[in-house]
MARTOR-339814 format. One record per residue (C-alpha): residue number from 1; chain; x, y negated, z negated. Coordinates in nm, 3 decimals, padded with zeros to 5 digits. Layout:
BEGIN
<site k="NUM" c="A" east="X" north="Y" up="Z"/>
...
REM end
This chain:
BEGIN
<site k="1" c="A" east="-14.486" north="-19.545" up="03.517"/>
<site k="2" c="A" east="-14.422" north="-19.240" up="03.354"/>
<site k="3" c="A" east="-14.245" north="-19.264" up="03.040"/>
<site k="4" c="A" east="-13.920" north="-18.990" up="03.108"/>
<site k="5" c="A" east="-13.761" north="-18.756" up="02.866"/>
<site k="6" c="A" east="-13.386" north="-18.717" up="02.957"/>
<site k="7" c="A" east="-13.317" north="-18.391" up="02.794"/>
<site k="8" c="A" east="-12.897" north="-18.332" up="02.741"/>
<site k="9" c="A" east="-12.718" north="-18.117" up="02.544"/>
<site k="10" c="A" east="-12.508" north="-18.362" up="02.337"/>
<site k="11" c="A" east="-12.516" north="-18.730" up="02.365"/>
<site k="12" c="A" east="-12.344" north="-18.928" up="02.505"/>
<site k="13" c="A" east="-12.056" north="-18.722" up="02.668"/>
<site k="14" c="A" east="-11.792" north="-18.991" up="02.824"/>
<site k="15" c="A" east="-11.739" north="-18.818" up="03.140"/>
<site k="16" c="A" east="-12.123" north="-18.751" up="03.162"/>
<site k="17" c="A" east="-12.111" north="-19.109" up="03.315"/>
<site k="18" c="A" east="-12.397" north="-19.018" up="03.544"/>
<site k="19" c="A" east="-12.629" north="-18.906" up="03.295"/>
<site k="20" c="A" east="-12.638" north="-19.279" up="03.113"/>
<site k="21" c="A" east="-12.616" north="-19.413" up="03.460"/>
<site k="22" c="A" east="-12.945" north="-19.246" up="03.610"/>
<site k="23" c="A" east="-13.110" north="-19.358" up="03.240"/>
<site k="24" c="A" east="-13.029" north="-19.726" up="03.296"/>
<site k="25" c="A" east="-13.149" north="-19.662" up="03.702"/>
<site k="26" c="A" east="-13.464" north="-19.519" up="03.601"/>
<site k="27" c="A" east="-13.544" north="-19.815" up="03.327"/>
<site k="28" c="A" east="-13.484" north="-20.073" up="03.638"/>
<site k="29" c="A" east="-13.693" north="-19.857" up="03.833"/>
<site k="30" c="A" east="-13.955" north="-19.928" up="03.566"/>
<site k="31" c="A" east="-13.996" north="-19.624" up="03.358"/>
<site k="32" c="A" east="-13.986" north="-19.585" up="02.929"/>
<site k="33" c="A" east="-13.709" north="-19.347" up="02.887"/>
<site k="34" c="A" east="-13.604" north="-19.196" up="02.564"/>
<site k="35" c="A" east="-13.329" north="-18.915" up="02.531"/>
<site k="36" c="A" east="-13.371" north="-18.633" up="02.359"/>
<site k="37" c="A" east="-13.061" north="-18.416" up="02.226"/>
<site k="38" c="A" east="-12.933" north="-18.177" up="01.989"/>
<site k="39" c="A" east="-12.651" north="-18.348" up="01.922"/>
<site k="40" c="A" east="-12.590" north="-18.739" up="01.888"/>
<site k="41" c="A" east="-12.268" north="-18.815" up="01.941"/>
<site k="42" c="A" east="-12.187" north="-19.150" up="01.946"/>
<site k="43" c="A" east="-12.298" north="-19.471" up="02.035"/>
<site k="44" c="A" east="-12.298" north="-19.554" up="02.412"/>
<site k="45" c="A" east="-12.269" north="-19.924" up="02.446"/>
<site k="46" c="A" east="-12.383" north="-19.891" up="02.810"/>
<site k="47" c="A" east="-12.698" north="-19.760" up="02.759"/>
<site k="48" c="A" east="-13.011" north="-19.978" up="02.801"/>
<site k="49" c="A" east="-13.111" north="-20.127" up="02.475"/>
<site k="50" c="A" east="-13.485" north="-20.020" up="02.570"/>
<site k="51" c="A" east="-13.357" north="-19.631" up="02.529"/>
<site k="52" c="A" east="-13.482" north="-19.422" up="02.226"/>
<site k="53" c="A" east="-13.254" north="-19.174" up="02.120"/>
<site k="54" c="A" east="-13.426" north="-18.862" up="01.946"/>
<site k="55" c="A" east="-13.257" north="-18.567" up="01.788"/>
<site k="56" c="A" east="-13.380" north="-18.238" up="01.870"/>
<site k="57" c="A" east="-13.343" north="-18.013" up="01.527"/>
<site k="58" c="A" east="-13.563" north="-17.669" up="01.488"/>
<site k="59" c="A" east="-13.751" north="-17.676" up="01.162"/>
<site k="60" c="A" east="-13.923" north="-17.373" up="01.132"/>
<site k="61" c="A" east="-14.226" north="-17.549" up="00.931"/>
<site k="62" c="A" east="-14.277" north="-17.786" up="01.166"/>
<site k="63" c="A" east="-14.324" north="-17.557" up="01.431"/>
<site k="64" c="A" east="-14.579" north="-17.318" up="01.273"/>
<site k="65" c="A" east="-14.750" north="-17.614" up="01.188"/>
<site k="66" c="A" east="-14.784" north="-17.707" up="01.569"/>
<site k="67" c="A" east="-14.862" north="-17.403" up="01.662"/>
<site k="68" c="A" east="-15.127" north="-17.377" up="01.416"/>
<site k="69" c="A" east="-15.275" north="-17.663" up="01.537"/>
<site k="70" c="A" east="-15.273" north="-17.572" up="01.926"/>
<site k="71" c="A" east="-15.269" north="-17.190" up="01.860"/>
<site k="72" c="A" east="-15.399" north="-17.091" up="02.206"/>
<site k="73" c="A" east="-15.192" north="-17.332" up="02.424"/>
<site k="74" c="A" east="-14.912" north="-17.140" up="02.186"/>
<site k="75" c="A" east="-14.987" north="-16.772" up="02.278"/>
<site k="76" c="A" east="-15.009" north="-16.855" up="02.644"/>
<site k="77" c="A" east="-14.657" north="-17.074" up="02.587"/>
<site k="78" c="A" east="-14.526" north="-16.737" up="02.384"/>
<site k="79" c="A" east="-14.603" north="-16.530" up="02.649"/>
<site k="80" c="A" east="-14.379" north="-16.733" up="02.941"/>
<site k="81" c="A" east="-14.121" north="-16.714" up="02.644"/>
<site k="82" c="A" east="-14.122" north="-16.346" up="02.696"/>
<site k="83" c="A" east="-13.988" north="-16.375" up="03.041"/>
<site k="84" c="A" east="-13.683" north="-16.433" up="02.915"/>
<site k="85" c="A" east="-13.418" north="-16.227" up="02.884"/>
<site k="86" c="A" east="-13.111" north="-16.430" up="02.779"/>
<site k="87" c="A" east="-13.283" north="-16.626" up="02.493"/>
<site k="88" c="A" east="-13.515" north="-16.478" up="02.222"/>
<site k="89" c="A" east="-13.872" north="-16.532" up="02.228"/>
<site k="90" c="A" east="-13.854" north="-16.706" up="01.869"/>
<site k="91" c="A" east="-13.562" north="-16.943" up="01.924"/>
<site k="92" c="A" east="-13.761" north="-17.023" up="02.246"/>
<site k="93" c="A" east="-14.085" north="-17.111" up="02.062"/>
<site k="94" c="A" east="-13.890" north="-17.260" up="01.765"/>
<site k="95" c="A" east="-13.726" north="-17.511" up="01.948"/>
<site k="96" c="A" east="-14.001" north="-17.546" up="02.206"/>
<site k="97" c="A" east="-14.285" north="-17.665" up="01.944"/>
<site k="98" c="A" east="-14.037" north="-17.911" up="01.794"/>
<site k="99" c="A" east="-13.954" north="-18.046" up="02.126"/>
<site k="100" c="A" east="-14.341" north="-18.066" up="02.227"/>
<site k="101" c="A" east="-14.379" north="-18.209" up="01.897"/>
<site k="102" c="A" east="-14.147" north="-18.507" up="01.994"/>
<site k="103" c="A" east="-14.309" north="-18.491" up="02.329"/>
<site k="104" c="A" east="-14.671" north="-18.570" up="02.220"/>
<site k="105" c="A" east="-14.568" north="-18.829" up="01.883"/>
<site k="106" c="A" east="-14.377" north="-19.029" up="02.139"/>
<site k="107" c="A" east="-14.632" north="-18.997" up="02.429"/>
<site k="108" c="A" east="-14.351" north="-18.845" up="02.672"/>
<site k="109" c="A" east="-14.520" north="-18.747" up="03.045"/>
<site k="110" c="A" east="-14.262" north="-18.611" up="03.174"/>
<site k="111" c="A" east="-13.931" north="-18.415" up="03.078"/>
<site k="112" c="A" east="-13.593" north="-18.422" up="03.341"/>
<site k="113" c="A" east="-13.341" north="-18.184" up="03.202"/>
<site k="114" c="A" east="-12.967" north="-18.233" up="03.301"/>
<site k="115" c="A" east="-12.843" north="-17.928" up="03.322"/>
<site k="116" c="A" east="-12.988" north="-17.607" up="03.366"/>
<site k="117" c="A" east="-12.901" north="-17.397" up="03.071"/>
<site k="118" c="A" east="-13.001" north="-17.278" up="02.758"/>
<site k="119" c="A" east="-13.226" north="-17.674" up="02.698"/>
<site k="120" c="A" east="-13.383" north="-17.631" up="02.996"/>
<site k="121" c="A" east="-13.552" north="-17.320" up="02.884"/>
<site k="122" c="A" east="-13.613" north="-17.477" up="02.547"/>
<site k="123" c="A" east="-13.771" north="-17.813" up="02.760"/>
<site k="124" c="A" east="-13.990" north="-17.563" up="02.995"/>
<site k="125" c="A" east="-14.150" north="-17.427" up="02.679"/>
<site k="126" c="A" east="-14.221" north="-17.732" up="02.562"/>
<site k="127" c="A" east="-14.372" north="-17.915" up="02.825"/>
<site k="128" c="A" east="-14.617" north="-17.570" up="02.842"/>
<site k="129" c="A" east="-14.685" north="-17.673" up="02.470"/>
<site k="130" c="A" east="-14.710" north="-17.994" up="02.520"/>
<site k="131" c="A" east="-14.927" north="-18.016" up="02.903"/>
<site k="132" c="A" east="-14.653" north="-18.271" up="03.077"/>
<site k="133" c="A" east="-14.439" north="-18.188" up="03.351"/>
<site k="134" c="A" east="-14.099" north="-18.049" up="03.396"/>
<site k="135" c="A" east="-13.766" north="-18.095" up="03.627"/>
<site k="136" c="A" east="-13.407" north="-17.993" up="03.646"/>
<site k="137" c="A" east="-13.099" north="-18.122" up="03.760"/>
<site k="138" c="A" east="-12.769" north="-17.854" up="03.817"/>
<site k="139" c="A" east="-12.423" north="-17.998" up="03.791"/>
<site k="140" c="A" east="-12.212" north="-17.665" up="03.821"/>
<site k="141" c="A" east="-12.110" north="-17.461" up="03.533"/>
<site k="142" c="A" east="-12.506" north="-17.420" up="03.439"/>
<site k="143" c="A" east="-12.513" north="-17.294" up="03.857"/>
<site k="144" c="A" east="-12.247" north="-17.100" up="03.899"/>
<site k="145" c="A" east="-12.111" north="-16.970" up="03.612"/>
<site k="146" c="A" east="-12.365" north="-16.994" up="03.312"/>
<site k="147" c="A" east="-12.667" north="-16.899" up="03.553"/>
<site k="148" c="A" east="-12.883" north="-16.641" up="03.316"/>
<site k="149" c="A" east="-13.256" north="-16.664" up="03.418"/>
<site k="150" c="A" east="-13.190" north="-16.900" up="03.651"/>
<site k="151" c="A" east="-13.433" north="-16.791" up="03.926"/>
<site k="152" c="A" east="-13.703" north="-16.816" up="03.615"/>
<site k="153" c="A" east="-13.682" north="-17.166" up="03.558"/>
<site k="154" c="A" east="-13.680" north="-17.264" up="03.905"/>
<site k="155" c="A" east="-13.989" north="-17.107" up="03.937"/>
<site k="156" c="A" east="-14.132" north="-17.259" up="03.622"/>
<site k="157" c="A" east="-13.975" north="-17.616" up="03.677"/>
<site k="158" c="A" east="-14.238" north="-17.863" up="03.919"/>
<site k="159" c="A" east="-13.923" north="-17.945" up="04.084"/>
<site k="160" c="A" east="-13.568" north="-17.896" up="04.086"/>
<site k="161" c="A" east="-13.261" north="-18.099" up="04.208"/>
<site k="162" c="A" east="-12.938" north="-17.996" up="04.371"/>
<site k="163" c="A" east="-12.670" north="-18.286" up="04.383"/>
<site k="164" c="A" east="-12.521" north="-18.154" up="04.666"/>
<site k="165" c="A" east="-12.629" north="-17.955" up="05.019"/>
<site k="166" c="A" east="-12.430" north="-17.632" up="04.879"/>
<site k="167" c="A" east="-12.577" north="-17.602" up="04.532"/>
<site k="168" c="A" east="-12.960" north="-17.708" up="04.734"/>
<site k="169" c="A" east="-12.844" north="-17.403" up="04.995"/>
<site k="170" c="A" east="-12.751" north="-17.128" up="04.683"/>
<site k="171" c="A" east="-13.084" north="-17.235" up="04.494"/>
<site k="172" c="A" east="-13.332" north="-17.218" up="04.810"/>
<site k="173" c="A" east="-13.188" north="-16.856" up="04.858"/>
<site k="174" c="A" east="-13.373" north="-16.735" up="04.533"/>
<site k="175" c="A" east="-13.674" north="-16.834" up="04.720"/>
<site k="176" c="A" east="-13.897" north="-16.993" up="04.424"/>
<site k="177" c="A" east="-13.921" north="-17.331" up="04.329"/>
<site k="178" c="A" east="-13.964" north="-17.680" up="04.456"/>
<site k="179" c="A" east="-13.570" north="-17.797" up="04.546"/>
<site k="180" c="A" east="-13.487" north="-18.137" up="04.602"/>
<site k="181" c="A" east="-13.134" north="-18.287" up="04.725"/>
<site k="182" c="A" east="-12.992" north="-18.601" up="04.529"/>
<site k="183" c="A" east="-12.672" north="-18.723" up="04.514"/>
<site k="184" c="A" east="-12.595" north="-18.873" up="04.148"/>
<site k="185" c="A" east="-12.528" north="-19.217" up="04.213"/>
<site k="186" c="A" east="-12.388" north="-19.491" up="04.056"/>
<site k="187" c="A" east="-12.378" north="-19.837" up="03.891"/>
<site k="188" c="A" east="-12.241" north="-20.106" up="04.158"/>
<site k="189" c="A" east="-12.272" north="-20.348" up="03.917"/>
<site k="190" c="A" east="-11.996" north="-20.178" up="03.695"/>
<site k="191" c="A" east="-11.797" north="-20.081" up="03.965"/>
<site k="192" c="A" east="-11.771" north="-20.367" up="04.198"/>
<site k="193" c="A" east="-11.385" north="-20.488" up="04.203"/>
<site k="194" c="A" east="-11.236" north="-20.588" up="04.519"/>
<site k="195" c="A" east="-10.877" north="-20.411" up="04.598"/>
<site k="196" c="A" east="-10.610" north="-20.511" up="04.500"/>
<site k="197" c="A" east="-10.290" north="-20.318" up="04.608"/>
<site k="198" c="A" east="-10.097" north="-20.384" up="04.922"/>
<site k="199" c="A" east="-09.765" north="-20.216" up="04.894"/>
<site k="200" c="A" east="-09.528" north="-19.992" up="05.038"/>
<site k="201" c="A" east="-09.499" north="-19.768" up="04.793"/>
<site k="202" c="A" east="-09.809" north="-19.555" up="04.657"/>
<site k="203" c="A" east="-09.990" north="-19.526" up="04.323"/>
<site k="204" c="A" east="-10.196" north="-19.246" up="04.271"/>
<site k="205" c="A" east="-10.434" north="-19.204" up="03.991"/>
<site k="206" c="A" east="-10.621" north="-18.897" up="03.913"/>
<site k="207" c="A" east="-10.920" north="-18.916" up="03.672"/>
<site k="208" c="A" east="-11.087" north="-18.601" up="03.507"/>
<site k="209" c="A" east="-11.099" north="-18.334" up="03.228"/>
<site k="210" c="A" east="-10.750" north="-18.173" up="03.246"/>
<site k="211" c="A" east="-10.884" north="-17.803" up="03.331"/>
<site k="212" c="A" east="-10.868" north="-17.552" up="03.584"/>
<site k="213" c="A" east="-11.101" north="-17.686" up="03.856"/>
<site k="214" c="A" east="-10.964" north="-17.974" up="03.842"/>
<site k="215" c="A" east="-10.666" north="-17.847" up="04.033"/>
<site k="216" c="A" east="-10.381" north="-18.047" up="03.920"/>
<site k="217" c="A" east="-10.188" north="-17.764" up="03.899"/>
<site k="218" c="A" east="-10.162" north="-17.729" up="04.255"/>
<site k="219" c="A" east="-10.090" north="-18.121" up="04.324"/>
<site k="220" c="A" east="-09.798" north="-18.160" up="04.132"/>
<site k="221" c="A" east="-09.588" north="-17.897" up="04.315"/>
<site k="222" c="A" east="-09.701" north="-18.066" up="04.649"/>
<site k="223" c="A" east="-09.605" north="-18.398" up="04.479"/>
<site k="224" c="A" east="-09.244" north="-18.285" up="04.407"/>
<site k="225" c="A" east="-09.225" north="-18.201" up="04.769"/>
<site k="226" c="A" east="-09.286" north="-18.574" up="04.866"/>
<site k="227" c="A" east="-09.084" north="-18.769" up="04.594"/>
<site k="228" c="A" east="-08.777" north="-18.744" up="04.800"/>
<site k="229" c="A" east="-08.922" north="-18.882" up="05.125"/>
<site k="230" c="A" east="-09.167" north="-19.112" up="04.970"/>
<site k="231" c="A" east="-09.211" north="-19.417" up="04.725"/>
<site k="232" c="A" east="-09.516" north="-19.218" up="04.538"/>
<site k="233" c="A" east="-09.614" north="-19.212" up="04.182"/>
<site k="234" c="A" east="-09.924" north="-19.067" up="03.963"/>
<site k="235" c="A" east="-10.144" north="-19.175" up="03.695"/>
<site k="236" c="A" east="-10.329" north="-18.890" up="03.515"/>
<site k="237" c="A" east="-10.618" north="-19.044" up="03.322"/>
<site k="238" c="A" east="-10.785" north="-18.787" up="03.102"/>
<site k="239" c="A" east="-10.755" north="-18.532" up="02.841"/>
<site k="240" c="A" east="-10.810" north="-18.114" up="02.793"/>
<site k="241" c="A" east="-10.708" north="-17.791" up="02.722"/>
<site k="242" c="A" east="-10.395" north="-17.784" up="03.037"/>
<site k="243" c="A" east="-10.263" north="-18.142" up="02.898"/>
<site k="244" c="A" east="-09.892" north="-17.940" up="02.725"/>
<site k="245" c="A" east="-09.886" north="-17.739" up="02.992"/>
<site k="246" c="A" east="-09.918" north="-17.944" up="03.293"/>
<site k="247" c="A" east="-09.657" north="-18.182" up="03.117"/>
<site k="248" c="A" east="-09.426" north="-17.860" up="03.152"/>
<site k="249" c="A" east="-09.485" north="-17.861" up="03.463"/>
<site k="250" c="A" east="-09.362" north="-18.205" up="03.562"/>
<site k="251" c="A" east="-09.049" north="-18.158" up="03.352"/>
<site k="252" c="A" east="-09.005" north="-17.797" up="03.551"/>
<site k="253" c="A" east="-09.051" north="-17.965" up="03.854"/>
<site k="254" c="A" east="-08.817" north="-18.279" up="03.734"/>
<site k="255" c="A" east="-09.098" north="-18.511" up="03.801"/>
<site k="256" c="A" east="-09.198" north="-18.648" up="03.497"/>
<site k="257" c="A" east="-09.057" north="-19.002" up="03.563"/>
<site k="258" c="A" east="-09.315" north="-18.999" up="03.889"/>
<site k="259" c="A" east="-09.594" north="-18.860" up="03.630"/>
<site k="260" c="A" east="-09.750" north="-19.049" up="03.360"/>
<site k="261" c="A" east="-10.040" north="-18.928" up="03.160"/>
<site k="262" c="A" east="-10.241" north="-19.182" up="03.032"/>
<site k="263" c="A" east="-10.485" north="-18.985" up="02.857"/>
<site k="264" c="A" east="-10.834" north="-19.088" up="02.823"/>
<site k="265" c="A" east="-10.971" north="-19.429" up="02.902"/>
<site k="266" c="A" east="-11.290" north="-19.624" up="02.871"/>
<site k="267" c="A" east="-11.548" north="-19.663" up="03.173"/>
<site k="268" c="A" east="-11.463" north="-20.047" up="03.134"/>
<site k="269" c="A" east="-11.113" north="-19.933" up="03.184"/>
<site k="270" c="A" east="-11.164" north="-19.770" up="03.495"/>
<site k="271" c="A" east="-11.399" north="-20.026" up="03.624"/>
<site k="272" c="A" east="-11.123" north="-20.295" up="03.526"/>
<site k="273" c="A" east="-10.806" north="-20.105" up="03.683"/>
<site k="274" c="A" east="-10.899" north="-19.852" up="03.971"/>
<site k="275" c="A" east="-10.872" north="-20.129" up="04.239"/>
<site k="276" c="A" east="-10.500" north="-20.151" up="04.142"/>
<site k="277" c="A" east="-10.406" north="-19.814" up="04.255"/>
<site k="278" c="A" east="-10.360" north="-19.725" up="04.642"/>
<site k="279" c="A" east="-10.562" north="-19.419" up="04.613"/>
<site k="280" c="A" east="-10.772" north="-19.169" up="04.376"/>
<site k="281" c="A" east="-10.669" north="-18.837" up="04.410"/>
<site k="282" c="A" east="-10.860" north="-18.550" up="04.334"/>
<site k="283" c="A" east="-10.757" north="-18.191" up="04.417"/>
<site k="284" c="A" east="-11.051" north="-17.977" up="04.321"/>
<site k="285" c="A" east="-11.067" north="-17.630" up="04.342"/>
<site k="286" c="A" east="-11.253" north="-17.300" up="04.241"/>
<site k="287" c="A" east="-11.163" north="-17.217" up="03.899"/>
<site k="288" c="A" east="-11.075" north="-16.829" up="03.804"/>
<site k="289" c="A" east="-11.434" north="-16.798" up="03.606"/>
<site k="290" c="A" east="-11.665" north="-16.965" up="03.945"/>
<site k="291" c="A" east="-11.690" north="-17.315" up="03.813"/>
<site k="292" c="A" east="-11.658" north="-17.635" up="04.020"/>
<site k="293" c="A" east="-11.715" north="-17.965" up="04.084"/>
<site k="294" c="A" east="-12.046" north="-18.007" up="04.224"/>
<site k="295" c="A" east="-12.108" north="-18.384" up="04.353"/>
<site k="296" c="A" east="-11.784" north="-18.555" up="04.184"/>
<site k="297" c="A" east="-11.876" north="-18.904" up="04.051"/>
<site k="298" c="A" east="-11.546" north="-19.004" up="04.009"/>
<site k="299" c="A" east="-11.524" north="-19.050" up="04.365"/>
<site k="300" c="A" east="-11.779" north="-19.266" up="04.401"/>
<site k="301" c="A" east="-11.647" north="-19.477" up="04.139"/>
<site k="302" c="A" east="-11.332" north="-19.518" up="04.308"/>
<site k="303" c="A" east="-11.476" north="-19.550" up="04.643"/>
<site k="304" c="A" east="-11.653" north="-19.868" up="04.501"/>
<site k="305" c="A" east="-11.365" north="-20.017" up="04.369"/>
<site k="306" c="A" east="-11.239" north="-20.043" up="04.728"/>
<site k="307" c="A" east="-10.961" north="-19.760" up="04.686"/>
<site k="308" c="A" east="-10.971" north="-19.467" up="04.944"/>
<site k="309" c="A" east="-11.020" north="-19.098" up="04.812"/>
<site k="310" c="A" east="-10.749" north="-18.782" up="04.889"/>
<site k="311" c="A" east="-10.979" north="-18.424" up="04.776"/>
<site k="312" c="A" east="-11.065" north="-18.160" up="04.902"/>
<site k="313" c="A" east="-11.306" north="-18.017" up="05.123"/>
<site k="314" c="A" east="-11.537" north="-17.845" up="04.850"/>
<site k="315" c="A" east="-11.881" north="-17.902" up="04.775"/>
<site k="316" c="A" east="-12.048" north="-18.230" up="04.736"/>
<site k="317" c="A" east="-11.689" north="-18.391" up="04.815"/>
<site k="318" c="A" east="-11.715" north="-18.287" up="05.175"/>
<site k="319" c="A" east="-12.020" north="-18.479" up="05.182"/>
<site k="320" c="A" east="-11.882" north="-18.791" up="05.010"/>
<site k="321" c="A" east="-11.535" north="-18.850" up="05.197"/>
<site k="322" c="A" east="-11.478" north="-18.852" up="05.576"/>
<site k="323" c="A" east="-11.126" north="-18.981" up="05.720"/>
<site k="324" c="A" east="-11.297" north="-19.336" up="05.734"/>
<site k="325" c="A" east="-11.238" north="-19.375" up="05.366"/>
<site k="326" c="A" east="-11.006" north="-19.113" up="05.285"/>
<site k="327" c="A" east="-10.871" north="-18.761" up="05.374"/>
<site k="328" c="A" east="-10.946" north="-18.411" up="05.268"/>
<site k="329" c="A" east="-10.735" north="-18.069" up="05.223"/>
<site k="330" c="A" east="-10.837" north="-17.723" up="05.186"/>
<site k="331" c="A" east="-10.874" north="-17.617" up="04.824"/>
<site k="332" c="A" east="-10.608" north="-17.444" up="04.625"/>
<site k="333" c="A" east="-10.376" north="-17.531" up="04.839"/>
<site k="334" c="A" east="-09.995" north="-17.681" up="04.779"/>
<site k="335" c="A" east="-09.913" north="-17.726" up="05.134"/>
<site k="336" c="A" east="-10.241" north="-17.885" up="05.215"/>
<site k="337" c="A" east="-10.208" north="-18.121" up="04.971"/>
<site k="338" c="A" east="-09.862" north="-18.205" up="05.067"/>
<site k="339" c="A" east="-09.976" north="-18.272" up="05.385"/>
<site k="340" c="A" east="-10.276" north="-18.467" up="05.340"/>
<site k="341" c="A" east="-10.055" north="-18.668" up="05.078"/>
<site k="342" c="A" east="-09.802" north="-18.711" up="05.321"/>
<site k="343" c="A" east="-10.048" north="-18.842" up="05.605"/>
<site k="344" c="A" east="-10.154" north="-19.092" up="05.368"/>
<site k="345" c="A" east="-09.814" north="-19.250" up="05.283"/>
<site k="346" c="A" east="-09.756" north="-19.261" up="05.633"/>
<site k="347" c="A" east="-09.989" north="-19.517" up="05.680"/>
<site k="348" c="A" east="-09.952" north="-19.874" up="05.649"/>
<site k="349" c="A" east="-10.052" north="-20.087" up="05.344"/>
<site k="350" c="A" east="-10.334" north="-20.252" up="05.579"/>
<site k="351" c="A" east="-10.426" north="-19.920" up="05.730"/>
<site k="352" c="A" east="-10.506" north="-19.780" up="05.353"/>
<site k="353" c="A" east="-10.625" north="-20.112" up="05.257"/>
<site k="354" c="A" east="-10.923" north="-20.112" up="05.545"/>
<site k="355" c="A" east="-10.995" north="-19.759" up="05.482"/>
<site k="356" c="A" east="-11.086" north="-19.873" up="05.059"/>
<site k="357" c="A" east="-11.306" north="-20.135" up="05.223"/>
<site k="358" c="A" east="-11.480" north="-19.878" up="05.421"/>
<site k="359" c="A" east="-11.494" north="-19.679" up="05.111"/>
<site k="360" c="A" east="-11.661" north="-19.962" up="04.913"/>
<site k="361" c="A" east="-11.915" north="-20.032" up="05.237"/>
<site k="362" c="A" east="-12.021" north="-19.627" up="05.195"/>
<site k="363" c="A" east="-12.094" north="-19.611" up="04.839"/>
<site k="364" c="A" east="-12.299" north="-19.934" up="04.847"/>
<site k="365" c="A" east="-12.505" north="-19.750" up="05.112"/>
<site k="366" c="A" east="-12.532" north="-19.386" up="05.058"/>
<site k="367" c="A" east="-12.486" north="-19.381" up="04.705"/>
<site k="368" c="A" east="-12.628" north="-19.672" up="04.484"/>
<site k="369" c="A" east="-12.801" north="-19.543" up="04.154"/>
<site k="370" c="A" east="-13.086" north="-19.780" up="04.191"/>
<site k="371" c="A" east="-13.193" north="-19.640" up="04.513"/>
<site k="372" c="A" east="-13.132" north="-19.258" up="04.396"/>
<site k="373" c="A" east="-13.347" north="-19.354" up="04.110"/>
<site k="374" c="A" east="-13.626" north="-19.476" up="04.303"/>
<site k="375" c="A" east="-13.609" north="-19.108" up="04.477"/>
<site k="376" c="A" east="-13.647" north="-18.978" up="04.150"/>
<site k="377" c="A" east="-13.920" north="-19.172" up="04.030"/>
<site k="378" c="A" east="-14.133" north="-19.138" up="04.316"/>
<site k="379" c="A" east="-14.080" north="-18.714" up="04.292"/>
<site k="380" c="A" east="-14.164" north="-18.762" up="03.920"/>
<site k="381" c="A" east="-14.485" north="-19.022" up="03.966"/>
<site k="382" c="A" east="-14.642" north="-18.801" up="04.233"/>
<site k="383" c="A" east="-14.647" north="-18.517" up="04.000"/>
REM end
């Protein structure tokens, strides 16, 4: 089995659970896996103990030495680097040579890069220098906002992964490179609690960064219209730049007694507590700069915990959620969210419970991380 190097800009980011889940699943599939990162932020307690974390450092002297050892390969790689418009050749070759040195030193045989922005460009050059295969996976901002040289990157990868059908359609429109569709999986051993809430009242959970594309600015006014008719409350788990604005909005709407801001919580807290809620609500929308959630893992984690999900018909959310496991409405619509929440409140506790059980079954069938990793493993092994 090939030794896979997973390249990420920073490691680890608590909100990017999909990276650690994929790494662990690849180890379970039989691969040796190393993480190559530009910034090692903190220890990840969930990471398989066999995984080595290697920090990429730009060393000019080391790059020169590596280039002198392989001058012809370095020259050919520099010609590839010249095709990029968003990063200088000097930067591409500098980091590329340093990453290539890591690849050769640790006998890594395939590079898989999460996110398609600058680190992918460095990884592509490194793969050319080291003579290994390279793949990439897009997630959102890197495809819909910061998409510099995206067509070129796709053409230079052995394959690229889209995490939802809408993204796959967008990437295939470039008419270059091999595009694979692979939904992010989740670790069913972590999110495995059974639903525990059977109550007339509706206790909603929101999980995510407090930023525009998460859609809380539309959810809170919708919630205001429902609190007079239904016993409904919302716990907000997460932190971010909009925290104070959203708290102020709650005060202005006079729903601050119905909405609790709990701050960031660990994956362990989420795995233990999600099942205590009536549903997860995820009002995703497209932000002003075009950014959006593409294949939201949070929906799958909630479903694995046995609770229904209430979300919008945006990107991967519409592929994950159907009426058997929850409800959807149009994005960026206060009225749509209000109607969806009212529809959910009208269900009996047993009908909500049944949706949760359906959700748990659907995730086990379609979004098991170990099954998804085997697909990725097969693509890598075939190169």
